[in-house]
N, C-alpha and C positions, 0 to 999 in steps of 0.2 A: 562429511560435514555434519555438525550437530543439527542444523536446520533440516537437511534432507532426512535425517533420522526422525526428527519430530514430525515432519510431514508424513512420512511413511507410517508412523505410529498412529497418526490421526486417520489416515486413509484406511488403516486396518481396524479402526474402531477405538484404538487407544485405551488408556486406563480409565477415562472418564465414565462414570456410571450413566447408563441409559443414554449413550451418545446418539443412538438411533432416534430417540425421542426429542432430540434437541435440534434447533436450527443451526446451520453452519455458516460462519463468516470466514471467508478466505481473504487474507491480506497478500496480494500479489505485488511484490515490490523488490527493491534493491537493498543496498547496505543500510539505508536509513531504517528500513523495516526489519532487516535481519539483526540489527543491533551491533554493527561492526564496532570493535574496539571496546565494548563494554566488558566489565568483569564477569557478568553473568547474563549474557544475551537472552537466554531462555526465560529469565524472570524480569529483566529490565527493559527489553525492547517494548515499544508501545503496544504491539498486539497482546503481549502478556499483561500489560497494565489495563488494557481494555477488558481482558478476561476477568481481572480482579474486580473491575467495576460491575461487570455483568453478574458475577457471583455475589457481590455485595448487595446487588439489587434483587437477587433471587430470580433472575431471568433465565429461561431455558435455551441458552445459546452457548455454543463452543466456538473458539477461534482457532484458526489454522494459520500459522506464520509461514507463508510461502515466499519469504524474502530471501534473495541470494545476492550477496555482495558482488558488485560489478555488473549486475544484470541491466539489460537495456529493454526497450519496448520490443525489439526484434526477438530477444531471448524469451521474453514473456509470451510472445505469440507462439514461439516454437514449443513451449512447454505447457500451454494452457490445456491442450487436449488431454495431457496426462493428469492434470489437476481435475479435469471434468469427470474422471472416473468416480469421484465421490459427488454427492449432491452439494451444490452451492446455492444457498439461499440469499446471501449478500456477498458481493464481491467488492472489496476495497482495492481499487486499482491505483497503485502508487508507483508508477514507472515513468521514466522520461528524463530524470535528472542526469543520468549518465549519457543519454543521447545528446543533451545540450552541451555538456562539458566536452564531448568529443566532436562537437560541431556537426552532428547529423542534421541533414536538411529537415526543417520543421514539418514539411509535408510527409516525409517518410515516417517521422514519429507519429503524426496524425493518422496515417494509414495503419500503422501497427496497433495503435490504441483502438482504432475503429474495429480492426480485425478481432482483437481480443473480446471486445464488447459483443460483437455479432456472434462469435462462436459460443460464448457463454449463454447468450439469449436463445440461440438456436437449440442448445441442449436443455436449458432450463428457462422457459419463456417467462416465468414469474420472478426471476431473479431481480433483486435491486442492486444497482451498480452505484457505488460511491467513487467518484473520480477525484483524486488528490492532485491539485495543481502544483506545478513547480515553476520557479523563476530562475533566470540565469544572472550571474554576476556581471558587473559593468564592463569587465574586460572582454566580454563576448561581443560588444558593440551594440548600439541602440537598435539598429534594424533587426538584428538577429533576436535580441531580447524581446522586442515588441512582438515579432512574429511568433516566437516560441510561447510567450505568455498567453496569446490569444487561443492557442490550441485547446486549452482545458475548458474555459467557459463556452467556447463554440461547440465543442464535442458534447458537453453536458446538455446544452440546449437542444442539439440535434438528435441526441439519443436518449433523452429523458433520464439523465443521470443526476444524482445528488452531488453537488460540487463542494469540495473543500477548496476555497480559492488558492491558498498557498500552504502547503504542509508545514513549512518551516516559519510560518508567520511569527514574528517577534523574537526568533532565535537565530535566523540565518546569519552566519558569519560572526555572531556575537561570542567573544571568548568566555563569557560567563556561562554559556550553555553548550559550548562545543569543545571537542578535543583539540589538541594542538594544531591539527591540520585545518581547523576552522570550517570543516565540512561535515564531520560526523558528530552528532549530538552526544553529550555526556548523559549519564543517567538522569540528571535533572532536566536536560533538554528533552529527553524522551518523555518525561512526565508532562512537559508543556505540549508536545505533540499529541500525547494521549488525550489531553484536555480538549484540544482542537477537534480531534477525531470524534471523541465522545459526544461533543456538542451536536455534531451532525448525525452521528450514528444512533444515539439513544432514541430519538423519535421513531426510528424505523423498527425498533425492537418491541 
């Protein structure tokens, strides 16, 4: 897959000049991060758009898109040790959407996200963690939706993470910003996500 290649390239140092002198931002996510369904995910997914903003501002940071379509918090926990082979200065943790759509118990999702945060902080104590919140559609039921929604602000408070309340704020389910499945953002939707993420991320840089 192209994203596995890109991640390997970045882990190896990649083509970016003076990569060792730059801070590293890793985006650990699912299809929303990977850019599923876009014509050119490597350029149109929101981590790439964040890199454009970084470069335009002349900031010494590089982004690594570690998004894999279909991934869950359990999958992220399984592969985090591999990602930790490179230094991570900022982790943007954007997993959980697939957990919710599959009806995974919220406490399991919470445990997996906690495990990811703790492993990253054990390896890199100074890492900043940005936690991207997710919400479930109405067909999942009010009880499940409410319990799932609470995961992210509660984890952010408990583990000193910077919170993005809802990654898909303003575009979730909107046909103007999503592909035909009303789940995966179009290129325009990705630009909206990038704006949300940048508003939270920029002060950390």
